Biopython code that builds the backbone (N, CA, C, O; Angstrom):
import numpy as np
from Bio.PDB.StructureBuilder import StructureBuilder

atoms = [
    (1, "UNK", "N", (-177.854, 94.861, 183.982)),
    (1, "UNK", "CA", (-178.616, 93.650, 184.140)),
    (1, "UNK", "C", (-179.851, 93.775, 184.697)),
    (1, "UNK", "O", (-180.984, 93.708, 184.220)),
    (2, "UNK", "N", (-179.356, 94.003, 185.987)),
    (2, "UNK", "CA", (-180.658, 94.215, 187.324)),
    (2, "UNK", "C", (-181.910, 94.684, 186.874)),
    (2, "UNK", "O", (-182.955, 94.086, 187.128)),
    (3, "UNK", "N", (-181.855, 95.682, 186.244)),
    (3, "UNK", "CA", (-183.097, 96.567, 185.538)),
    (3, "UNK", "C", (-183.709, 95.538, 184.729)),
    (3, "UNK", "O", (-184.759, 95.722, 184.113)),
    (4, "UNK", "N", (-183.050, 94.441, 184.727)),
    (4, "UNK", "CA", (-184.113, 93.495, 183.346)),
    (4, "UNK", "C", (-184.071, 92.449, 184.638)),
    (4, "UNK", "O", (-185.134, 91.902, 184.932)),
    (5, "UNK", "N", (-183.243, 92.242, 185.181)),
    (5, "UNK", "CA", (-184.398, 90.929, 185.832)),
    (5, "UNK", "C", (-185.429, 91.536, 186.410)),
    (5, "UNK", "O", (-186.435, 90.826, 186.441)),
    (6, "UNK", "N", (-185.604, 93.133, 187.116)),
    (6, "UNK", "CA", (-186.416, 93.237, 187.922)),
    (6, "UNK", "C", (-187.944, 94.042, 186.972)),
    (6, "UNK", "O", (-188.966, 94.527, 187.458)),
    (7, "UNK", "N", (-187.525, 93.903, 185.487)),
    (7, "UNK", "CA", (-188.820, 93.822, 184.668)),
    (7, "UNK", "C", (-190.142, 93.272, 184.737)),
    (7, "UNK", "O", (-189.793, 92.131, 185.040)),
    (8, "UNK", "N", (-191.533, 93.200, 184.684)),
    (8, "UNK", "CA", (-191.780, 92.465, 184.243)),
    (8, "UNK", "C", (-192.120, 91.404, 182.806)),
    (8, "UNK", "O", (-192.269, 91.796, 181.648)),
    (9, "UNK", "N", (-192.170, 90.246, 183.215)),
    (9, "UNK", "CA", (-191.367, 89.369, 181.829)),
    (9, "UNK", "C", (-192.631, 89.834, 181.022)),
    (9, "UNK", "O", (-192.442, 89.205, 179.981)),
    (10, "UNK", "N", (-193.377, 90.279, 180.899)),
    (10, "UNK", "CA", (-194.094, 91.359, 179.835)),
    (10, "UNK", "C", (-193.431, 91.473, 178.902)),
    (10, "UNK", "O", (-193.687, 90.931, 177.827)),
    (11, "UNK", "N", (-192.354, 92.268, 179.140)),
    (11, "UNK", "CA", (-192.009, 93.471, 178.955)),
    (11, "UNK", "C", (-190.855, 93.151, 177.531)),
    (11, "UNK", "O", (-190.340, 92.040, 177.653)),
    (12, "UNK", "N", (-190.661, 93.467, 177.003)),
    (12, "UNK", "CA", (-189.410, 92.837, 175.104)),
    (12, "UNK", "C", (-188.512, 93.864, 175.841)),
    (12, "UNK", "O", (-188.888, 95.033, 175.926)),
    (13, "UNK", "N", (-187.205, 93.414, 176.435)),
    (13, "UNK", "CA", (-186.436, 94.010, 176.956)),
    (13, "UNK", "C", (-184.725, 93.956, 175.653)),
    (13, "UNK", "O", (-184.004, 93.081, 175.173)),
    (14, "UNK", "N", (-184.805, 95.168, 175.616)),
    (14, "UNK", "CA", (-183.670, 95.350, 174.575)),
    (14, "UNK", "C", (-182.565, 96.904, 174.788)),
    (14, "UNK", "O", (-182.621, 98.130, 174.684)),
    (15, "UNK", "N", (-181.547, 95.713, 175.170)),
    (15, "UNK", "CA", (-180.146, 96.607, 175.017)),
    (15, "UNK", "C", (-179.448, 96.964, 174.153)),
    (15, "UNK", "O", (-179.090, 96.091, 173.363)),
    (16, "UNK", "N", (-179.007, 98.245, 173.955)),
    (16, "UNK", "CA", (-178.652, 98.754, 172.740)),
    (16, "UNK", "C", (-177.644, 99.618, 173.049)),
    (16, "UNK", "O", (-177.581, 100.533, 173.870)),
    (17, "UNK", "N", (-176.689, 99.081, 172.084)),
    (17, "UNK", "CA", (-174.939, 99.287, 172.150)),
    (17, "UNK", "C", (-174.856, 99.943, 170.512)),
    (17, "UNK", "O", (-175.443, 99.604, 169.484)),
    (18, "UNK", "N", (-174.069, 100.793, 170.729)),
    (18, "UNK", "CA", (-173.279, 100.646, 169.612)),
    (18, "UNK", "C", (-171.387, 99.909, 169.198)),
    (18, "UNK", "O", (-170.284, 99.671, 169.690)),
    (19, "UNK", "N", (-172.098, 99.862, 168.112)),
    (19, "UNK", "CA", (-170.629, 98.855, 167.264)),
    (19, "UNK", "C", (-169.333, 99.726, 167.808)),
    (19, "UNK", "O", (-169.106, 100.854, 167.371)),
    (20, "UNK", "N", (-168.581, 99.145, 168.716)),
    (20, "UNK", "CA", (-167.139, 99.936, 168.755)),
    (20, "UNK", "C", (-166.036, 98.331, 168.655)),
    (20, "UNK", "O", (-166.004, 97.391, 169.450)),
    (21, "UNK", "N", (-165.508, 98.470, 167.798)),
    (21, "UNK", "CA", (-164.302, 97.196, 167.607)),
    (21, "UNK", "C", (-162.951, 97.851, 168.469)),
    (21, "UNK", "O", (-162.466, 98.981, 168.406)),
    (22, "UNK", "N", (-162.513, 96.524, 169.391)),
    (22, "UNK", "CA", (-161.285, 96.482, 169.652)),
    (22, "UNK", "C", (-160.351, 96.279, 168.581)),
    (22, "UNK", "O", (-160.443, 95.142, 168.118)),
    (23, "UNK", "N", (-159.169, 97.260, 167.834)),
    (23, "UNK", "CA", (-157.860, 97.317, 167.346)),
    (23, "UNK", "C", (-157.709, 95.636, 167.281)),
    (23, "UNK", "O", (-158.282, 95.037, 166.371)),
    (24, "UNK", "N", (-157.035, 95.012, 168.131)),
    (24, "UNK", "CA", (-155.956, 94.754, 168.540)),
    (24, "UNK", "C", (-156.681, 93.621, 167.791)),
    (24, "UNK", "O", (-155.852, 93.095, 167.049)),
    (25, "UNK", "N", (-157.836, 93.049, 167.681)),
    (25, "UNK", "CA", (-158.979, 91.491, 167.305)),
    (25, "UNK", "C", (-159.890, 91.884, 166.778)),
    (25, "UNK", "O", (-160.696, 91.068, 166.331)),
    (26, "UNK", "N", (-160.063, 92.961, 166.662)),
    (26, "UNK", "CA", (-161.855, 93.268, 166.018)),
    (26, "UNK", "C", (-163.006, 92.475, 167.041)),
    (26, "UNK", "O", (-164.207, 92.220, 166.944)),
    (27, "UNK", "N", (-162.148, 92.284, 167.868)),
    (27, "UNK", "CA", (-163.859, 92.201, 169.219)),
    (27, "UNK", "C", (-164.917, 93.666, 169.802)),
    (27, "UNK", "O", (-164.874, 94.635, 170.559)),
    (28, "UNK", "N", (-165.559, 93.164, 169.099)),
    (28, "UNK", "CA", (-166.258, 94.323, 169.504)),
    (28, "UNK", "C", (-167.340, 94.583, 171.203)),
    (28, "UNK", "O", (-167.839, 93.791, 172.002)),
    (29, "UNK", "N", (-167.320, 95.249, 171.160)),
    (29, "UNK", "CA", (-167.815, 96.146, 172.635)),
    (29, "UNK", "C", (-169.002, 95.019, 173.478)),
    (29, "UNK", "O", (-168.924, 94.504, 174.593)),
    (30, "UNK", "N", (-169.923, 94.933, 172.565)),
    (30, "UNK", "CA", (-171.590, 93.769, 173.169)),
    (30, "UNK", "C", (-170.577, 92.066, 172.656)),
    (30, "UNK", "O", (-170.975, 91.091, 173.294)),
    (31, "UNK", "N", (-169.782, 91.858, 171.955)),
    (31, "UNK", "CA", (-169.801, 90.732, 172.393)),
    (31, "UNK", "C", (-168.675, 90.731, 173.407)),
    (31, "UNK", "O", (-168.688, 89.641, 173.978)),
    (32, "UNK", "N", (-167.554, 91.631, 173.934)),
    (32, "UNK", "CA", (-166.899, 90.928, 175.178)),
    (32, "UNK", "C", (-167.517, 91.367, 176.587)),
    (32, "UNK", "O", (-167.387, 91.106, 177.783)),
    (33, "UNK", "N", (-168.215, 92.130, 175.795)),
    (33, "UNK", "CA", (-169.285, 92.267, 177.681)),
    (33, "UNK", "C", (-170.472, 90.982, 177.012)),
    (33, "UNK", "O", (-171.541, 91.334, 177.510)),
    (34, "UNK", "N", (-170.701, 89.938, 176.301)),
    (34, "UNK", "CA", (-171.201, 88.998, 176.150)),
    (34, "UNK", "C", (-170.424, 87.763, 176.849)),
    (34, "UNK", "O", (-171.007, 86.933, 177.547)),
    (35, "UNK", "N", (-168.980, 87.744, 176.567)),
    (35, "UNK", "CA", (-168.267, 86.696, 176.117)),
    (35, "UNK", "C", (-168.042, 86.991, 178.229)),
    (35, "UNK", "O", (-168.186, 86.073, 179.037)),
    (36, "UNK", "N", (-167.721, 88.313, 178.582)),
    (36, "UNK", "CA", (-166.974, 88.148, 180.269)),
    (36, "UNK", "C", (-168.039, 87.970, 181.512)),
    (36, "UNK", "O", (-168.142, 87.543, 182.662)),
    (37, "UNK", "N", (-168.961, 88.793, 180.131)),
    (37, "UNK", "CA", (-170.259, 89.317, 181.644)),
    (37, "UNK", "C", (-171.798, 88.447, 181.098)),
    (37, "UNK", "O", (-172.938, 88.640, 181.521)),
    (38, "UNK", "N", (-171.375, 87.539, 180.116)),
    (38, "UNK", "CA", (-172.756, 86.802, 179.609)),
    (38, "UNK", "C", (-173.712, 86.381, 180.899)),
    (38, "UNK", "O", (-174.834, 86.760, 181.235)),
    (39, "UNK", "N", (-172.735, 85.386, 181.503)),
    (39, "UNK", "CA", (-173.620, 84.392, 182.283)),
    (39, "UNK", "C", (-174.520, 86.020, 183.303)),
    (39, "UNK", "O", (-175.585, 85.502, 183.638)),
    (40, "UNK", "N", (-174.553, 87.325, 183.784)),
    (40, "UNK", "CA", (-175.433, 87.971, 183.917)),
    (40, "UNK", "C", (-176.095, 88.371, 182.791)),
    (40, "UNK", "O", (-175.944, 89.592, 182.813)),
    (41, "UNK", "N", (-176.732, 88.101, 181.825)),
    (41, "UNK", "CA", (-177.940, 88.428, 180.863)),
    (41, "UNK", "C", (-178.857, 86.923, 181.269)),
    (41, "UNK", "O", (-178.799, 85.700, 181.143)),
    (42, "UNK", "N", (-179.525, 87.784, 181.714)),
    (42, "UNK", "CA", (-181.298, 86.956, 181.254)),
    (42, "UNK", "C", (-181.302, 86.909, 180.257)),
    (42, "UNK", "O", (-180.666, 87.680, 179.539)),
    (43, "UNK", "N", (-182.286, 85.647, 179.710)),
    (43, "UNK", "CA", (-182.111, 84.752, 178.782)),
    (43, "UNK", "C", (-183.810, 85.817, 177.444)),
    (43, "UNK", "O", (-183.906, 85.663, 176.226)),
    (44, "UNK", "N", (-184.712, 86.673, 178.284)),
    (44, "UNK", "CA", (-185.367, 87.562, 177.928)),
    (44, "UNK", "C", (-184.617, 88.511, 177.477)),
    (44, "UNK", "O", (-185.278, 89.269, 176.767)),
    (45, "UNK", "N", (-183.003, 88.953, 177.617)),
    (45, "UNK", "CA", (-183.086, 90.352, 176.843)),
    (45, "UNK", "C", (-182.138, 89.729, 175.354)),
    (45, "UNK", "O", (-181.546, 88.704, 175.015)),
    (46, "UNK", "N", (-182.549, 91.442, 174.656)),
    (46, "UNK", "CA", (-181.870, 91.158, 173.478)),
    (46, "UNK", "C", (-180.917, 91.919, 173.404)),
    (46, "UNK", "O", (-181.102, 92.957, 174.040)),
    (47, "UNK", "N", (-179.727, 91.831, 172.768)),
    (47, "UNK", "CA", (-178.468, 92.877, 172.572)),
    (47, "UNK", "C", (-178.206, 93.443, 171.198)),
    (47, "UNK", "O", (-177.713, 92.821, 170.257)),
    (48, "UNK", "N", (-178.464, 94.271, 171.200)),
    (48, "UNK", "CA", (-178.583, 94.747, 169.629)),
    (48, "UNK", "C", (-177.156, 95.592, 169.396)),
    (48, "UNK", "O", (-176.508, 95.931, 170.386)),
    (49, "UNK", "N", (-176.791, 95.849, 168.330)),
    (49, "UNK", "CA", (-175.615, 96.512, 168.109)),
    (49, "UNK", "C", (-175.575, 97.447, 166.814)),
    (49, "UNK", "O", (-175.720, 96.981, 165.684)),
    (50, "UNK", "N", (-175.330, 99.045, 167.113)),
    (50, "UNK", "CA", (-175.875, 99.539, 166.090)),
    (50, "UNK", "C", (-174.165, 99.819, 165.740)),
    (50, "UNK", "O", (-173.338, 100.085, 166.612)),
    (51, "UNK", "N", (-173.820, 99.673, 164.044)),
    (51, "UNK", "CA", (-172.584, 100.526, 162.995)),
    (51, "UNK", "C", (-173.107, 102.044, 162.976)),
    (51, "UNK", "O", (-173.633, 102.291, 161.891)),
    (52, "UNK", "N", (-173.113, 103.024, 163.775)),
    (52, "UNK", "CA", (-172.945, 104.622, 163.579)),
    (52, "UNK", "C", (-172.545, 104.673, 162.023)),
    (52, "UNK", "O", (-172.180, 105.830, 161.812)),
    (53, "UNK", "N", (-172.479, 104.111, 161.150)),
    (53, "UNK", "CA", (-170.945, 104.596, 159.386)),
    (53, "UNK", "C", (-172.462, 104.037, 158.726)),
    (53, "UNK", "O", (-172.987, 104.974, 158.125)),
    (54, "UNK", "N", (-173.147, 103.012, 158.681)),
    (54, "UNK", "CA", (-173.265, 102.667, 157.791)),
    (54, "UNK", "C", (-174.312, 102.482, 158.424)),
    (54, "UNK", "O", (-174.992, 101.993, 157.522)),
    (55, "UNK", "N", (-175.387, 102.518, 159.874)),
    (55, "UNK", "CA", (-176.883, 102.523, 159.998)),
    (55, "UNK", "C", (-177.764, 100.703, 160.112)),
    (55, "UNK", "O", (-178.914, 100.264, 160.105)),
    (56, "UNK", "N", (-176.037, 100.036, 160.228)),
    (56, "UNK", "CA", (-176.281, 98.554, 160.622)),
    (56, "UNK", "C", (-176.791, 98.495, 161.632)),
    (56, "UNK", "O", (-176.249, 98.963, 162.632)),
    (57, "UNK", "N", (-178.428, 97.679, 161.681)),
    (57, "UNK", "CA", (-178.276, 97.429, 163.502)),
    (57, "UNK", "C", (-178.017, 95.799, 163.045)),
    (57, "UNK", "O", (-178.379, 95.335, 161.964)),
    (58, "UNK", "N", (-177.324, 95.057, 164.092)),
    (58, "UNK", "CA", (-177.631, 93.791, 164.447)),
    (58, "UNK", "C", (-177.619, 93.144, 165.849)),
    (58, "UNK", "O", (-176.825, 93.408, 166.752)),
    (59, "UNK", "N", (-178.525, 92.344, 165.878)),
    (59, "UNK", "CA", (-178.457, 91.322, 166.963)),
    (59, "UNK", "C", (-178.005, 90.330, 167.459)),
    (59, "UNK", "O", (-178.408, 89.224, 167.101)),
    (60, "UNK", "N", (-177.029, 90.488, 168.437)),
    (60, "UNK", "CA", (-176.463, 90.249, 168.834)),
    (60, "UNK", "C", (-176.782, 88.804, 169.643)),
    (60, "UNK", "O", (-176.550, 87.691, 169.173)),
    (61, "UNK", "N", (-177.442, 89.111, 171.133)),
    (61, "UNK", "CA", (-178.078, 88.214, 171.564)),
    (61, "UNK", "C", (-179.730, 87.912, 171.597)),
    (61, "UNK", "O", (-180.580, 88.766, 171.850)),
    (62, "UNK", "N", (-179.951, 86.718, 171.331)),
    (62, "UNK", "CA", (-181.422, 86.674, 171.047)),
    (62, "UNK", "C", (-182.437, 86.380, 172.315)),
    (62, "UNK", "O", (-182.361, 85.458, 173.127)),
    (63, "UNK", "N", (-183.707, 87.762, 172.218)),
    (63, "UNK", "CA", (-184.411, 86.518, 173.087)),
    (63, "UNK", "C", (-184.954, 85.058, 172.818)),
    (63, "UNK", "O", (-185.355, 84.514, 171.789)),
    (64, "UNK", "N", (-184.816, 84.625, 174.127)),
    (64, "UNK", "CA", (-185.482, 82.962, 173.919)),
    (64, "UNK", "C", (-187.035, 83.249, 174.551)),
    (64, "UNK", "O", (-187.503, 82.539, 175.442)),
    (65, "UNK", "N", (-187.714, 84.323, 173.993)),
    (65, "UNK", "CA", (-188.913, 84.237, 174.302)),
    (65, "UNK", "C", (-189.999, 84.698, 173.008)),
    (65, "UNK", "O", (-191.217, 84.659, 173.181)),
]
sb = StructureBuilder()
sb.init_structure("model")
sb.init_model(0)
sb.init_chain("A")
sb.init_seg("    ")
for serial, (resi, resn, name, xyz) in enumerate(atoms, 1):
    if name == "N":
        sb.init_residue(resn, " ", resi, " ")
    sb.init_atom(name, np.array(xyz, "f"), 0.0, 1.0, " ", f" {name:<3s}", serial, name[0])
structure = sb.get_structure()
């Protein structure tokens, strides 16, 4: 996330993650990251999650810009 803070503000910032669900509660890796480290994610960053099996892509955290 440090690199996203350093990138110019006019850049579109996308953090792309493969979907991986935890068996115990179904929480995804991106969801866990946002829950535990969300305070480190700049508002201008979009977090996208890709399901390799279906090819579906979901935006987990949208940019405020």
